[in-house]
C-alpha positions in Angstrom: 154.2 138.5 100.6 150.6 137.2 101.1 148.9 139.8 98.9 150.7 138.8 95.6 149.8 135.2 96.2 146.1 136.2 96.7 146.2 138.3 93.6 147.7 135.5 91.6 145.2 133.0 92.9 142.3 135.4 92.1 143.7 135.9 88.6 143.9 132.1 88.0 140.4 131.5 89.3 139.1 134.3 87.2 140.9 132.9 84.1 139.5 129.5 84.8 136.0 130.8 85.1 136.2 132.9 82.0 137.7 130.0 80.1 134.9 127.8 81.1 132.2 130.3 80.1 133.9 130.9 76.7 134.3 127.2 76.1 130.7 126.5 76.9 129.5 129.4 74.7 131.7 128.3 71.8 130.4 124.7 72.1 126.9 126.0 71.9 127.6 128.4 69.1 129.5 126.0 66.8 127.7 122.8 67.5 126.4 121.4 64.2 124.7 118.3 65.3 121.0 118.0 65.2 119.6 118.5 68.8 116.0 117.8 67.9 114.1 114.7 69.2 114.3 113.1 65.7 118.0 113.9 65.6 118.7 112.3 68.9 116.6 109.3 68.0 118.6 108.9 64.7 121.9 109.2 66.6 120.7 106.5 69.0 119.5 104.2 66.2 122.8 104.7 64.2 124.8 104.0 67.3 122.9 100.8 67.9 123.1 99.8 64.2 119.3 99.3 64.0 117.6 98.1 60.8 114.8 100.2 59.3 112.2 97.8 60.7 113.6 98.1 64.2 113.7 101.9 63.9 110.1 102.0 62.9 109.1 99.8 65.8 111.1 101.8 68.3 109.6 105.0 66.9 106.2 103.5 67.6 107.3 102.7 71.2 108.6 106.2 71.8 105.5 107.8 70.2 103.2 105.7 72.4 105.2 106.8 75.4 105.0 110.4 74.4 101.2 110.2 74.0 101.0 108.7 77.5 103.2 111.5 78.9 101.0 114.1 77.3 97.8 112.5 78.7 99.4 112.3 82.2 100.6 116.0 82.0 97.2 117.3 80.7 96.0 118.0 84.3 99.1 119.9 85.4 99.9 121.6 82.1 98.2 124.9 83.1 100.3 125.1 86.3 103.5 124.3 84.3 102.6 127.0 81.8 102.0 129.5 84.6 105.3 128.6 86.1 107.1 129.2 82.8 105.5 132.6 82.3 106.3 133.8 85.8 109.9 132.5 85.6 110.4 134.3 82.3 109.0 137.5 83.8 111.3 137.3 86.8 114.3 136.7 84.4 113.3 139.7 82.3 113.5 141.9 85.4 117.2 141.0 85.8 118.3 141.4 82.2 119.1 144.6 80.3 116.8 145.6 77.4 119.4 144.3 74.9 119.7 141.0 76.7 115.9 140.6 76.8 115.8 141.1 73.1 118.4 138.4 72.5 116.7 136.1 75.0 113.3 136.6 73.4 114.8 135.6 70.0 116.1 132.4 71.6 112.8 131.8 73.2 111.0 132.2 69.9 113.4 129.7 68.3 112.9 127.2 71.1 109.1 127.7 71.1 109.0 127.0 67.3 111.0 123.8 67.8 108.9 122.6 70.8 105.6 123.5 69.0 106.7 121.5 66.0 107.6 118.5 68.2 104.3 118.8 70.1 102.4 118.8 66.8 104.3 115.7 65.6 103.5 113.9 68.9 99.8 114.9 68.7 99.6 113.6 65.2 101.2 110.3 66.3 98.6 110.1 69.1 95.7 110.4 66.7 97.0 107.5 64.5 
């Protein structure tokens, strides 16, 4: 009598886990909202109902903060870069060749987005 209960419980837990993973993946795949820094700012500004003049002033505040963050991180950036490279290498050892190809594509997309944001921040810091 105990074995069928354990099997049923294992099945339910498995179904819950698979459902969670599928739901998370579907959310990521079908999400249409802009997840960029600019998109998140726009969403915040829209939610607060800010006027254009307020948006421009808050952009300046955020840009100044980002410039200060960059200046503070400059001394530890090489260590952070090294950590990212070593973590990626460790991850690659776990993945199959097909999974590595797919992850590399995602990494390239992420790197392009992050580089574009970095350039935008650097240009704001020069102003």
